Each structure stands twice: as C-alpha cells, then as structure tokens.
N, C-alpha and C positions, 0 to 999 in steps of 0.2 A: 477658375474665374467664372462666376455666374452672371450672365449677361441678359438683360431684358431689352429687346428691340421693340420700339413702339412705332406703329405705322398705320396709316389708313388702309393702304393697298397691300394685299398679299394674294398670291395665286389661290384660286383661279380668278379672283376679282382684282385685276390689274388693268388700268386704263392709261397710265402715263409713265414717264421716265422714273419717277421716284419709286413706283411699285416694282419696276424692273430692277432697279438698284437694290432694293431691300431683298428681293427674292434671291438674287445671285450672291449678294454679300452674306446673307444669313447661311446660305449653303456652304460657302467656304469657311465661315467663322465656326461652324459646328465641329470642324476638325481642330480648332484652336481653343475653344471655350465651350462652356455649357450654356446653350442659347435657348431662350424662350421668346417667341414672337407674339406680340399682342397687336391685334389688328381689328378692323371693322368687319361687319358683314356676317354671313352665315357661318355656322360651326365648321371647322376644318377637321379632317381626319387625323393628322399628326398630333400626338399627345403634347408636343412642345410648341404648338400653335394655339393660342387662345383668342377666340373671336369675341368681341364686345359689342352688344347692341346698344343703341341709343335709348334714352328713357322714353317710354310710351307717352308720358305726360307732355312731351314736347312735340308731339305729332302736329302737323299742320303745314299749309302751303306758303305761309308768309316767309319771305326770303331770310329774315333774321333768325328764324327758327332753325335753319340749317346750321348756322354757327353755334347756336345754343345746344343743338344735338351733339355737335362735335365736342363741346366742353363737357357734356354729360358722359361721353365715352372717355374723355381724359380722366375724369374722376375715378371711373371703374378701373382704368388701366393703371393709374397710380396705386390704387389699393392692391391690385393683383401683382404689382412689381415687388412687393415685400419679399425679402430674402435674396434679392439680387445684389451683387457687388457693384454694379454699374448699370446705368440706364442710358439708352441711346435712342433719340427720337428723330423722326423724319417728317418734315412739313409741319405747318402750323396746326394741322388737324390733330397731331399727337404731341406737339412741343410742350403744351401746358401740362400734359400728363407726366412728361419727363421732369419738368420743373417741380411739380408737386411731389413726385417720388424722391427727388433730391432733398426737398425740405423735410419730408416725413421720415426718411430713413438715413439721412446724412451720407448719401452716396454720390459719387460724381455723375454729372449729367453731360452727355455729349450730344450735340445737335449737328445734323448734316444739313447744310444749306443747299437745297435743290432749287429754290426760288425765293424771292423776297416780296412780302406783301407791299411795301412802299413802292416797288417797281412794277406792281400789277394793279394799278388803280381801276382798270376795267372790271375787276372782280366785284366792284360795287354794283355793276349791272346784274350780277348773279346773286349777290348776298344782301343787297340793300344795306341797312344799318348793321348787318352782320359783318360787313367789311371792317368796321371799327373794332368789332369783337375779335376778328381774326388777326388784325394788326396788333391789338393789345396782347393777345396770346403769344404771338411771335416775339414781339419786343421783350416781354417779360422773361421769356425763356432764354432768348439769345443773350441778353445783358447779364444774366446770372449763370450762364452755362460755364462749366469748367473748360470746355473746348468746343469750338465751332469748326466743323469740317467743311471747307469750301471745295466744290468739285472742279474748280479751275482757278487760275490766278486772277482772271477777270472777275469771277464770283467773289474771291477774297476781297478785291478792291471794292466791290459793291457792298459787301457786308460791313466793311469798316466805314464806308461813306454813309450808309443808312443808320448804323449803330455806333457812333463815335465813342460811346461810353465803354465799348469793348476794348481791352488792351490788345494790341496787334499780336502779341505772343500767344494769345489764346485762339487765334484763327490760323488754321493749318490747311494746306492744300493736299487733298488726296482725290485723284480724279475718279470719275465713273469708269466702269470697265465693260468688257464685252466677252462673251463666251464664243470664241472663234471656232469651236466645234459645232455648236448649235446654229450659229450664223456663219454659214459657208456656202459657196456657190452651189445652187441646185438648178439644173437646167431642164427639169421636168416642166411640161407645159399644161398639165391638166387644170391647174388653178387659173391660169391665164385664160384658157378657152372658156372655162366656166363663167368667168366674169366679163367676157367679151373683149379681151385684149388680144390683139393679133401678135403672136410671137415673132413673126417675120418682119415686122415694121418697127421703126424706132419709137421708143416711148419715154416719156418724162413722168416720173412718179413722185407724188407727195404722200406722206404718211403722217397723220397727226390728228389731234382733237380739234374740233371747231371752236377755237378760242382766239381772242385778239392776239394773244402772245405768239401763236404759231404763224400768223401772217397770211393765212389762206386768201383773204380778199385781195391782197397785193399780188399773189400769184394769178388769181383769176383776172386781174386787170392786165397782167403781162401776157396772158394766154393768146389774145388776138395777134400779138406780135411774134408768136412762135411760127417757125417754118411750116408751110402746108404739108400735110401728110404725117406730121408728128402726133402721136397719141398722147393725150394728157390723162393720166390715170390718178384719180384722187381716192385714196383710202382715208376717208375723213368721216368721223362720227362724233358722238357724245358732245353736242353743242352746249355751250355754257348757258345760253338763254334762247327762248323761242325767237326773239327778234334777230339774233345772230344766225340762227338756223334758217330763218326766212330770207335774210340777206344773201346767204351762200346759195340757197336753193334757187333764188331768182337769178343770180349771176351765172350759175351752172346751166340753167335752162336757156338763158340767152346765148351762151356759148354753144350749146348743143344745137340751137336753131340756126346760128349764123356760121360758126366755124366748123362744127362737127368734131369728130375724133376726140370726144371727151367721155371718159368712163368714170362714173362716180360710184364707188363702193361705199355705201353709207353704213359702215361697220368697222369695228376694230378687229382685224383679222387674226386668227390663230397663227402662230409662228410657221406651222407647216404650209400654210397658204401664202404667208407674207414673204418668206424667203425666196420662192421662185419669182415672185413679182419684182423683188429687189434685184435678183440675179439678172433677169431679162431686161431691166430698165437700161436704156442708154445713159440716162442721167437721173440721179436722185436730186430733188430740189427741196431746200429748207429755207423758206422765206421768213423765218421768225424775226420778230422785232425785239424779242427778249429771250435769251437762251443761256442759262448758266454754263452748260456744256453741250448738251444735245446728244443723248445716247443714240437716237435714231440715225444720226450721221455715222456713228461707229457701226451700227448694224448694216447700213448700206455699204460702207467701206469693206467690212468683213465679207460681204457678198460680192466683192470685186466690182463695185459700181462707182463711177465717178460722181462727185457731189458738187452741186452749185448751191452755195449757202450765203446767208447774210454775214457780213463781217461785224459781228456784234457779240458781246459777252464772251463766253468761253469757246465759241465756234472756231476762231482762228487757232486755238491751241489743239484742235482736233483735225481740222481740214487744212492741210498744207497747201497754200495758194500756189497754183501752177504745177503742183506735184501730185496731189491726190484729188484735186478738184479746182474750182474757181470761186473766189469770194466776191460778193457784191458789196461795194461801198455803201455805207449806211450812216446817216446822221439823223438823230431823233430831235424833234421839235421840243420846245419847253412847255408843251401843253400838259405834261404829266402822263400822257397816254402812249408815249413813244411813237407817235405818228411821224412818219418820215417828213423831214423838212421839204423834200421834193418828191411827193408820191409818184408823179409821172416819171421822173428820172429813175426812181427806185425800181418801178415796174419795168421800165425799159432796160435797166441794167440786168435784171433777172433774165429777161428774154434774150438779150444779146449774148450772155454767157452760156445759156442753155443752147442757143443756136450754134454758137462757136463749137461746142462739143458734138452736137448732133451732126454737124457738117464734117466732122473729122472723127469718125468712129474709131479709127486706130488709136488716136490720141486719147480718146475717152477710155478705151480698153486698157491702155497702159496706165492711165491714172487709177483705174479700178484695181489693177494688180498692185500698184504702189500703195493704194489705200488699205488693201488687206494686209500687206506687210507691216504697215504702220500700226494697224489695229492689233495685230498679233504681238508685235514687239513691245508696244508701249502701254497697252490697256487691258492686260489680262486680269481676271477677277482674283486669282490667287495672290498676285502682288498687291492688289487693292486691300484684300482682307488682311494680309500680313502687316501692311503699314497701319491699318486701322487697329489691329490687335496690339501692336507696339504702342500706339497712342494710349489705349486702355491701360496697359501696364505702367506707363509713365504716370498716369493720373492716380493709379492705385498705390503707387510707391511714394507719392508726395507726403 
C-alpha cells in the first residue's frame, strides 16, 4: 500500500497538536505501508518527506493571501501524490490537496479532523477574508471524503453537526496518541533553573499557542485567585495576531507587577526542555474553549502530572475527572466565538480546582500516577496506527 500523507506541519517545523499527530502516526505507519509525507516549509532530509513551498506570486502581507498560499501548496501536493493508492490529509491547510488527488487519480481520500473551521470563527482575526477560503476548502474536502477520522467521540459529534451532508458511517473515531517513552517523568532541574522556575515550590503550567482556542486569557483572569506562592509558568508563543499578542503581554505584565510569581516563556520549547517542566509542575492547566482531544493533556499525564482542564470537546475522554485530574464546567455562549456564558465563573472554576490540588500535593501526585497509567494503556501510537491502517485497507477493498 502506497500512502501519501498531506500536512502543513512536520518536524522540525511543528507548532501544534496536528503536527505532533502526523509525526508519530507516520513513524508507526512506515512499518505497515509505503509512506510519503508531503508538508510545508524548508526541504527535509528524509527521501520520503517532500516539502512544498507556496507560490512566490502570492507573497504579501494581506491576511487573505495566507489562505491563497495554502491553496497553492495544495495544488503542488495533489500533483506530487500521483502514484499513491490512498491520500490522507490533515487540517484545512492540506485538505483540498487530498480532495484534488482523489479527483485526479481516483483514489480514496481520508481526512483527520483535528479542528473544524466553523467552530473557530476567531480565525477571521488572523485570515480576514481568507477564513471564507479556509472554510470552503475544509467543507469541500470533508463532504467528499471517503472517511473522516475524528480524534474523539466529541469531535465526531461536532463533525456531523457542522457537516450534516456526511453519512455517519463515514466518520470514525481513532484517538490521538502519546509516545510514553519520550514523554516520561524527567526530574532534572536544569531547564527549570534556566527559565527562572523554582523546582522546590509548587507550580502551575500552561503550554500552548496564543490563540483564542487555547483560552490563555481566561487563565490569566484566574491567576489573581491562585494561592499565594504558587508559580504560574506560561510556555506560550506563536500568537495568531498582533492584537492578541498585545492583549496577553499586557495581562502578563499586570500580573507580574501585582501578584508576581509569573514566568512567561515566550517560545514553543523543545521536548527535552518541556518534559522536565511538565514533570515538576504540581498541576498542568488546559483552559481551552475548543479542543477536539488535546494531545498536550496526554503529554502532561504521561509525565505523571495532574491536569485541570475545561470540560469541553474531547477533553473529558482523556482526563478522567477525579482520577487523573479535575474538569472545569464550561458553557459556551451563542456568540459563535465560544465565549464562556459566565467568564467570571469560568475563571473562578479554574482557580478553585487548581488550588484544590496545590493544597493537597499527595492527591495531585496520585492523580499524576493514574494519568500516566491511563496514557500508556489507552493512547499508544502503535494502536492508533494499526487502527488507521485497518481503515485504509477497508477503503481499498471496497
């Protein structure tokens, strides 16, 4: 079986969960199929990884041009997928390329749903009119796909709600995974000291991009309610817009001036530095307002860290409430932006659950150990790849 994987992100250019997913899935699939990865960015060394640049004619700073550059890459990806038996695309950045390959070569197209454009209207801040383009690309690919892989049952429900033209039988659940050898407790302290985190004091850790989806502003509103002496560590970078970057920077500066104990690492850290931070954190916090699954929660759990996370999307399928962490109730308003119905109550809920675990480090540690057991037993990448390959085989035998 010759497989073409289409993705925006691939190592070393990975900034989000979809990139992590493709990196590990492709690694395991190479033992089961002949895999070629088609990605964005600079040329890669492996011969089975093909990087595709955008068309120079589309250079420019206008927001909609970013979407058009994505479509130009889709065209070259589709052309390069010739000879594949099946094409599998990840995120709207590559979905249209998979759809065009299906049309050109008469091969099955599988889409993995990592997020959905209709549920991310704040992307219009970043893409302007390009948001309509990204939405068009996603809808076209999803409605014609031979199979859509949802990374959680919650995500499957969202897919069917957003795209009712899809027959439910074409939408299957195969969760994200975790490499529990690479993400395992690391008690070294060099990275913590380098970034100004005191290993001897309790810490609350956030890791994620600065985007509306990840809910960082809600955590910053919760921060004044955290117990005194607790370090808030923010591994947060890659802002969607300058305006959002300014909003976060202002809030962090105010916290540092009033509360103190705030460490902002304005970068997406390499795994060798991230794992010790995860390991030493008393609590990992995920305040996302939209999260199909949330690989970052699995990473924290695999490092034996208790998780406080929003009860939304696929998160409750990962974080077992009261066992591996605590969930924060969440109700989204009908403004289309998933703004909490009660922003003050949501922030207070985050703070209350974080404080509950900080005040009981023994319970937090036991939740961390239970979290690693759950990550290892239910979310291994080999099992994910095996189920994915079985889906391919079913499609090819139709």
